[in-house]
N, CA, C and O atoms as a MOPAC input file, in Angstrom:
PM7 MOZYME 1SCF
protein

 N      1.75000 1    36.10100 1   -30.77700 1
 C      2.69100 1    36.61900 1   -29.80400 1
 C      2.34100 1    37.68900 1   -28.92700 1
 O      2.41200 1    37.51400 1   -27.71100 1
 N      1.94400 1    38.85900 1   -29.44600 1
 C      1.47200 1    39.93700 1   -28.77400 1
 C      0.87400 1    39.78200 1   -27.81800 1
 O      1.42800 1    40.35100 1   -26.87600 1
 N     -0.37500 1    39.08300 1   -27.43900 1
 C     -1.13900 1    38.76500 1   -26.54300 1
 C     -0.46800 1    38.13700 1   -25.77400 1
 O     -0.41200 1    38.80700 1   -24.74200 1
 N      0.31400 1    36.85700 1   -25.61700 1
 C      1.06000 1    36.15800 1   -25.14800 1
 C      1.94300 1    37.02800 1   -23.89700 1
 O      1.93000 1    36.82800 1   -22.68200 1
 N      2.66100 1    38.00400 1   -24.65400 1
 C      3.46700 1    39.05900 1   -24.01200 1
 C      2.44400 1    40.15900 1   -23.18600 1
 O      2.91700 1    40.52600 1   -22.11000 1
 N      1.34500 1    40.63300 1   -23.47600 1
 C      0.44800 1    41.33600 1   -22.43600 1
 C      0.22700 1    40.71800 1   -21.79400 1
 O      0.60500 1    40.98000 1   -20.65200 1
 N     -0.51400 1    39.48800 1   -22.01300 1
 C     -0.73500 1    38.22600 1   -20.86800 1
 C      0.62400 1    38.19900 1   -19.83200 1
 O      0.37100 1    38.38800 1   -18.64200 1
 N      1.71400 1    38.02800 1   -20.12300 1
 C      3.02400 1    37.85500 1   -19.41300 1
 C      3.14000 1    39.13900 1   -18.42800 1
 O      3.20100 1    39.17300 1   -17.19900 1
 N      3.14800 1    40.06100 1   -19.27400 1
 C      3.32900 1    41.34300 1   -18.62800 1
 C      2.34300 1    41.64300 1   -17.56800 1
 O      2.73400 1    42.12800 1   -16.50600 1
 N      0.62700 1    41.29800 1   -17.85200 1
 C     -0.01800 1    41.32900 1   -16.44100 1
 C      0.27500 1    40.86000 1   -15.38400 1
 O      0.18300 1    41.41700 1   -14.29000 1
 N      0.75400 1    39.51500 1   -15.67000 1
 C      1.13500 1    38.74400 1   -14.81300 1
 C      1.99500 1    38.94200 1   -13.55400 1
 O      1.80100 1    38.79800 1   -12.34600 1
 N      3.38700 1    39.46700 1   -14.59800 1
 C      4.23000 1    40.07400 1   -13.86600 1
 C      3.80900 1    41.25800 1   -12.94400 1
 O      4.22300 1    41.47400 1   -11.80500 1
 N      2.93000 1    41.96200 1   -13.64000 1
 C      2.74900 1    43.56800 1   -12.48300 1
 C      1.98100 1    42.97600 1   -11.55200 1
 O      2.24600 1    43.43200 1   -10.44000 1
 N      0.93400 1    41.94900 1   -11.52700 1
 C      0.08200 1    41.20000 1   -10.79700 1
 C      0.64800 1    40.96000 1    -9.50900 1
 O      0.31600 1    41.31400 1    -8.37700 1
 N      2.01800 1    39.95100 1   -10.16900 1
 C      2.84300 1    39.65600 1    -8.99800 1
 C      3.28800 1    40.30400 1    -8.32400 1
 O      3.48400 1    40.00000 1    -7.14700 1
 N      3.69900 1    41.77700 1    -9.00400 1
 C      4.50600 1    42.75700 1    -7.68200 1
 C      3.46400 1    43.61600 1    -7.01700 1
 O      3.87400 1    44.18300 1    -6.00400 1
 N      2.34600 1    43.82000 1    -7.31300 1
 C      1.09600 1    44.18600 1    -6.72400 1
 C      1.24100 1    43.66200 1    -5.30300 1
 O      1.54600 1    44.29600 1    -4.29300 1
 N      0.90100 1    42.11400 1    -5.46500 1
 C      0.64700 1    41.09800 1    -4.89000 1
 C      1.60600 1    41.28100 1    -3.66500 1
 O      1.21500 1    41.31800 1    -2.49800 1
 N      3.13100 1    41.40900 1    -4.14000 1
 C      3.98000 1    41.13500 1    -3.37200 1
 C      3.99000 1    42.30900 1    -2.27000 1
 O      4.02300 1    42.15500 1    -1.05000 1
 N      3.94500 1    43.73400 1    -3.11900 1
 C      3.49700 1    44.89200 1    -2.52100 1
 C      2.66200 1    44.78300 1    -1.09900 1
 O      3.09600 1    45.10100 1     0.00800 1
 N      1.39800 1    44.26900 1    -1.39800 1
 C      0.52700 1    44.23500 1    -0.70200 1
 C      0.90700 1    43.30600 1     0.52200 1
 O      0.96800 1    43.84700 1     1.62600 1
 N      1.11000 1    42.25400 1     0.43900 1
 C      1.68800 1    41.39400 1     1.58200 1
 C      2.67000 1    41.79100 1     2.54400 1
 O      2.74200 1    41.52700 1     3.74400 1
 N      3.67500 1    42.71100 1     1.54500 1
 C      4.81800 1    43.36200 1     2.41900 1
 C      3.82000 1    44.31000 1     3.47800 1
 O      3.94900 1    44.24000 1     4.70000 1
 N      2.77900 1    45.22700 1     2.78300 1
 C      2.23500 1    46.37400 1     3.48500 1
 C      1.56900 1    45.76800 1     4.87000 1
 O      1.60700 1    46.43300 1     5.90500 1
 N      0.93300 1    44.40800 1     4.81900 1
 C      0.24100 1    43.56700 1     5.60100 1
 C      0.97300 1    43.34500 1     6.87000 1
 O      0.58900 1    43.60600 1     8.01000 1
 N      2.51900 1    42.61900 1     6.33400 1
 C      3.49000 1    42.26900 1     7.30400 1
 C      4.43100 1    43.03100 1     7.96700 1
 O      4.96700 1    42.68700 1     9.02000 1
 N      4.69900 1    44.32400 1     7.21800 1
 C      5.35700 1    45.04100 1     7.60200 1
 C      4.69600 1    45.90800 1     9.03800 1
 O      5.10700 1    46.96900 1     9.50900 1
 N      3.77600 1    45.21900 1     9.42000 1
 C      2.93100 1    45.98000 1    10.65100 1
 C      3.73000 1    46.04700 1    11.85900 1
 O      3.21000 1    46.63900 1    12.80600 1
 N      5.07700 1    45.47900 1    12.04400 1
 C      5.47100 1    45.23900 1    13.29400 1
 C      5.14100 1    43.97300 1    14.17400 1
 O      4.43100 1    43.09200 1    13.69000 1
 N      5.65300 1    43.85400 1    15.49500 1
 C      5.38400 1    43.04700 1    16.40800 1
 C      4.41900 1    43.60600 1    17.10400 1
 O      4.40400 1    44.80400 1    17.38600 1
 N      3.56400 1    42.80200 1    17.42300 1
 C      2.42900 1    43.42700 1    18.07800 1
 C      2.57100 1    42.81500 1    19.88400 1
 O      2.69800 1    41.62900 1    20.19200 1
 N      2.52500 1    43.63000 1    20.56600 1
 C      2.96500 1    43.07400 1    22.18400 1
 C      1.59000 1    42.08000 1    22.52100 1
 O      0.49000 1    42.63100 1    22.54000 1
 N      1.68000 1    40.77200 1    22.75500 1
 C      0.56900 1    39.74400 1    22.93700 1
 C     -0.26000 1    40.22500 1    24.23100 1
 O     -1.29300 1    39.58500 1    24.43100 1
 N      0.04500 1    41.28300 1    25.16200 1
 C     -0.41500 1    41.61100 1    26.36400 1
 C     -1.15500 1    42.86200 1    25.81100 1
 O     -1.64400 1    43.45300 1    26.77400 1
 N     -1.41300 1    43.45400 1    24.73000 1
 C     -2.21600 1    44.61200 1    24.16300 1
 C     -3.22800 1    44.32800 1    23.69000 1
 O     -2.85800 1    44.35200 1    22.51600 1
 N     -4.59000 1    43.97900 1    23.62600 1
 C     -5.48300 1    43.44400 1    22.82100 1
 C     -5.45100 1    44.36200 1    21.45500 1
 O     -5.35900 1    43.71900 1    20.40900 1
 N     -5.51400 1    45.73600 1    21.35500 1
 C     -5.48500 1    46.88200 1    20.44400 1
 C     -4.46100 1    46.72300 1    19.36600 1
 O     -4.54700 1    47.00300 1    18.17100 1
 N     -3.57000 1    46.26200 1    19.98400 1
 C     -2.20200 1    45.95800 1    18.97900 1
 C     -2.41300 1    44.73600 1    18.38700 1
 O     -1.64800 1    44.67600 1    17.42400 1
 N     -3.10900 1    43.66600 1    18.48200 1
 C     -3.12100 1    42.45000 1    18.22100 1
 C     -4.44600 1    42.69300 1    17.03300 1
 O     -4.40500 1    42.16900 1    15.92000 1
 N     -5.65200 1    43.62300 1    17.52600 1
 C     -6.74200 1    43.95100 1    16.43500 1
 C     -5.97200 1    44.61300 1    15.52300 1
 O     -6.02600 1    44.15900 1    14.38000 1
 N     -5.22400 1    45.62100 1    15.71900 1
 C     -4.79100 1    46.14700 1    14.67700 1
 C     -4.24100 1    45.66500 1    13.71900 1
 O     -4.54800 1    46.02700 1    12.58300 1
 N     -3.04400 1    44.48400 1    14.01600 1
 C     -2.21800 1    43.52800 1    13.10900 1
 C     -3.40500 1    42.75600 1    12.31200 1
 O     -3.51800 1    42.54700 1    11.10400 1
 N     -4.18400 1    42.43000 1    13.30800 1
 C     -4.88400 1    41.48600 1    12.25900 1
 C     -6.10100 1    42.29000 1    11.46600 1
 O     -6.87300 1    41.61600 1    10.78400 1
 N     -6.24800 1    43.49400 1    11.53800 1
 C     -6.80800 1    44.09600 1    10.68100 1
 C     -6.04500 1    44.37700 1     9.41300 1
 O     -6.48800 1    44.00800 1     8.32600 1
 N     -4.71500 1    45.13400 1     9.55700 1
 C     -3.95100 1    45.44600 1     8.58200 1
 C     -3.68200 1    43.96900 1     7.80200 1
 O     -3.83300 1    43.99500 1     6.58100 1
 N     -3.35500 1    42.88500 1     8.32400 1
 C     -3.29100 1    41.34000 1     7.46700 1
 C     -4.44600 1    40.97100 1     6.55300 1
 O     -4.25900 1    40.56100 1     5.40800 1
 N     -5.86400 1    41.15800 1     7.19700 1
 C     -6.62600 1    40.79600 1     6.63400 1
 C     -7.09300 1    41.89600 1     5.24100 1
 O     -7.55600 1    41.56500 1     4.15000 1
 N     -6.84800 1    42.95000 1     5.63900 1
 C     -6.94700 1    44.05200 1     4.55900 1
 C     -5.51200 1    43.71900 1     3.34300 1
 O     -5.66500 1    43.93500 1     2.14100 1
 N     -4.64800 1    43.36800 1     3.72100 1
 C     -3.45700 1    42.91800 1     2.65000 1
 C     -4.13000 1    41.82500 1     2.12500 1
 O     -4.15100 1    41.93700 1     0.90000 1
 N     -4.67900 1    40.83900 1     2.49500 1
 C     -5.24800 1    39.43500 1     1.85200 1
 C     -5.72100 1    39.75600 1     0.98000 1
 O     -5.37300 1    39.32400 1    -0.11900 1
 N     -7.14400 1    41.04200 1     1.20200 1
 C     -8.23300 1    41.15000 1     0.54500 1
 C     -7.44100 1    41.98800 1    -0.69400 1
 O     -7.93900 1    41.71700 1    -1.78700 1
 N     -6.47600 1    42.81000 1    -0.75400 1
 C     -6.02900 1    43.56800 1    -1.66400 1
 C     -5.24700 1    42.34300 1    -2.77600 1
 O     -5.47700 1    42.41000 1    -3.98400 1
 N     -4.34600 1    41.28200 1    -2.21500 1
 C     -4.07400 1    40.47700 1    -2.90000 1
 C     -5.05200 1    39.34700 1    -3.64200 1
 O     -4.73800 1    38.84000 1    -4.71800 1
 N     -5.89500 1    39.12100 1    -3.14900 1
 C     -7.44900 1    38.79200 1    -3.64500 1
 C     -7.89100 1    39.35200 1    -4.60500 1
 O     -8.41600 1    38.58200 1    -5.41000 1
 N     -7.90600 1    40.64300 1    -4.93100 1
 C     -8.68900 1    41.43300 1    -5.91800 1
 C     -7.52400 1    41.65600 1    -6.56200 1
 O     -7.87500 1    41.79900 1    -7.73300 1
 N     -6.25700 1    41.78300 1    -6.50600 1
 C     -5.11400 1    42.01600 1    -7.42300 1
 C     -4.99100 1    40.56900 1    -8.43700 1
 O     -4.77500 1    40.69400 1    -9.64200 1
 N     -5.10100 1    39.67400 1    -8.01300 1
 C     -4.77900 1    38.56600 1    -8.53600 1
 C     -6.21000 1    38.05500 1    -9.49900 1
 O     -6.03500 1    37.49300 1   -10.58000 1
 N     -7.28700 1    38.26500 1    -9.08000 1
 C     -8.34700 1    38.41500 1    -9.62100 1
 C     -8.47000 1    39.08500 1   -10.69800 1
 O     -8.50800 1    38.45400 1   -11.75400 1
 N     -8.55400 1    40.37800 1   -10.71400 1
 C     -8.37200 1    41.21300 1   -11.71000 1
 C     -7.19700 1    40.77200 1   -12.43900 1
 O     -7.38100 1    40.74600 1   -13.65500 1
 N     -5.96700 1    40.39600 1   -12.02500 1
 C     -4.77900 1    39.94100 1   -13.20400 1
 C     -5.58100 1    38.78700 1   -14.05700 1
 O     -5.72400 1    38.77000 1   -15.27900 1
 N     -6.07800 1    37.81000 1   -13.08900 1
 C     -6.64100 1    36.80800 1   -14.16600 1
 C     -7.61400 1    37.44800 1   -15.29600 1
 O     -7.51200 1    37.39600 1   -16.52200 1
 N     -8.43400 1    37.97000 1   -14.61000 1
 C     -9.75900 1    38.81400 1   -15.44000 1
 C     -8.72700 1    38.91000 1   -17.03200 1
 O     -8.68400 1    38.34100 1   -18.12300 1
 N     -8.03500 1    39.96300 1   -16.33000 1
 C     -7.22600 1    40.50200 1   -17.73400 1
 C     -6.73500 1    39.89900 1   -18.61600 1
 O     -6.87500 1    40.22200 1   -19.79600 1
 N     -5.94700 1    38.73400 1   -18.14800 1
 C     -5.07900 1    37.75700 1   -18.98900 1
 C     -6.21100 1    37.05400 1   -19.74900 1
 O     -6.15500 1    37.11400 1   -20.97700 1
 N     -7.37500 1    36.30300 1   -19.10100 1
 C     -8.10800 1    35.83000 1   -19.91200 1
 C     -8.76500 1    36.81000 1   -20.68800 1
 O     -9.36800 1    36.16600 1   -21.54700 1
 N     -8.99600 1    38.09900 1   -20.87000 1
 C     -9.49600 1    38.67000 1   -21.74000 1
 C     -8.53000 1    38.90600 1   -22.93400 1
 O     -9.01600 1    38.98200 1   -24.06300 1
 N     -7.06600 1    39.03800 1   -22.73300 1
 C     -6.15500 1    39.31300 1   -23.64600 1
 C     -5.92500 1    37.72300 1   -24.37200 1
 O     -5.57900 1    37.77800 1   -25.55200 1
 N     -6.04600 1    36.66600 1   -23.92600 1
 C     -5.97700 1    35.39400 1   -24.39300 1
 C     -7.37100 1    34.98500 1   -25.25100 1
 O     -7.33500 1    34.15100 1   -26.15700 1
 N     -8.46700 1    35.60500 1   -24.89000 1
 C     -9.70400 1    35.25000 1   -25.65400 1
 C     -9.75800 1    36.38800 1   -26.41700 1
 O    -10.89300 1    36.55500 1   -26.86500 1
 N     -8.81000 1    37.41300 1   -26.80800 1
 C     -9.13400 1    38.47100 1   -27.60900 1
 C     -8.78300 1    38.12900 1   -29.02100 1
 O     -8.37600 1    37.02000 1   -29.36700 1
 N     -8.97800 1    39.21200 1   -29.86200 1
 C     -8.59200 1    38.89600 1   -31.16900 1
 C     -9.16000 1    37.45500 1   -31.90800 1
 O     -8.69600 1    36.91900 1   -32.91400 1
 N    -10.37300 1    36.99100 1   -31.03500 1
 C    -10.88700 1    36.19300 1   -32.08800 1
 C    -10.53900 1    34.71800 1   -31.56500 1
 O    -11.24000 1    33.76200 1   -31.89500 1
 N     -9.29700 1    34.56900 1   -30.64100 1
 C     -8.75600 1    33.32700 1   -30.13800 1
 C     -9.71400 1    32.58500 1   -28.90700 1
 O    -10.18000 1    33.23900 1   -27.97400 1
 N     -9.87200 1    31.45200 1   -29.03400 1
 C    -10.35200 1    30.77300 1   -28.08600 1
 C     -9.62100 1    30.53800 1   -27.10000 1
 O     -8.40800 1    30.58600 1   -27.30100 1
 N    -10.10000 1    30.22000 1   -25.76500 1
 C     -9.82400 1    30.05100 1   -24.58400 1
 C     -8.91400 1    28.86400 1   -24.16800 1
 O     -9.40900 1    27.73800 1   -24.20700 1
 N     -7.67600 1    29.01400 1   -23.79000 1
 C     -6.81500 1    27.88400 1   -23.88600 1
 C     -7.61300 1    26.59500 1   -22.62600 1
 O     -7.09800 1    25.48800 1   -22.46700 1

């Protein structure tokens, strides 16, 4: 039961980290379509946020797999 609680806690933490990363990317404000520099900056922030979300979720998946496979248990 402890492994499942640790796995669940890790997934909840990862979800919050992912939400925070998406908020950072989306909180970039509205870019003026006439100003290419603003569009490029907004695009860069969104791309960085997506990379952060991917890394967070991949890390959480690895952590949860390790927790669930730990202590001699077989993978689900």
